[in-house]
N, C-alpha and C positions, 0 to 999 in steps of 0.2 A: 484746303485753302492755303496751304503753305506757298503755293506758287505765286499768288498776288502779292503776298508779303515780301517774298524774295525779289520780285520785280520792283516793288516800292523801294526796297533798300538799294538795289542797283541804281535806280533812277536818281536817288537822292545823293549818290556819291558825286562830289564835285568833279568837274572836268579839270584836267591839268591846265594850268596857266602856262602858256608858252610865250617867250619873248618874241615880239614881232621884229622883222628886219628893219633896219634904220630907215630905209627908203619908204616903207609902209607907214611907219610912225610919222614921217614928215608930211604925209597926205592927211589933212584934217578929216576927210571923208571916210578914211579907212579905219575900221575897228574890227580886228580879229577876223577879217575877211567876211564879215556878216553882210556887208553891202553888196557882195557879189552873189549871194544866194538868191535863187529865183523861186525855189520851192518853199512855200510858207510853212509847211510841216517841218522841213529840215531847219529852217530859220528859227522857228519857235524852239525846237529841240536844242539847237546849239546855243541860242541866246539864254535858254533856261540853264544849261550847263554852265555857261559863263557866269550867270547870276549867282548860282550856287557856289561856284569856285570863289568868286569875289567875296561873298558873305563869309565863307569858311576862312579865307585869307584875312579878312577884317577881324573876325573873332580871334584868330590866332595872334595877329599883330597886337591887338588890344591886351591879350594875356601877357605878351612879352613886355608891353609898356608897363603893365601893372607890376610885373616881376622887377623890372628895372627901377620903377619908382620906389618899391619896397626896399630894394637893395640900397638905393641912394639915401633913403631916409633912415636906414639902420643906425641906431644910436651907437653901436660899437665901432662905427667907421670914424676915423679921425677927420675925414673930409665930408661928413654927413651933411645932407642938404635939408633945409626946412621944406614943409609942404608949399610954402609960398615960392621958394626957389624952384621947386619942381614944377609948379603950376606955370611959372613964367617961362621956363625952358620948353615945356610942352604945349604952351599956349592953351592952358586949361584954367578954370577957376580954381581958387584954393580949396573950396569944398570938394570939387571933383578930384583934385589931386589927393586929398585926404582919403576919399573913397577908393581911389586907385591903389594907394599905398596899402590900405586894409585888404583889398582884393589880392594884391600881390603877396602879402603875408599869408593869405589863406592858400594861395597856389604853391607857396614855398613850404608848406607843411603845417600851416595853421598856427604855429607858435610865434607870437609876436615877440621880438627881442626886447 
């Protein structure tokens, strides 16, 4: 049964996100060439790959946001920001900013400065 597990792992690997040419982005109906696919199986496969890639990118970006928030809130910095300042800059609530700072500290090694 190692074969189905291997296929599952391969399937869950996100597709690489490629930047679209400027002229394609200008067309509001164009989205990673999905609109031109006629085969529904191919469309489902590619759309699923894109969904997984966007989710992975979102998760990764959120981790970098948390790391940046933790670094900005570090009390050892002379230009340290409060969670209210971080929340305002990132357009978060202050409670969410506090949680992101904590998450960022955990990503940076767990030790809160």
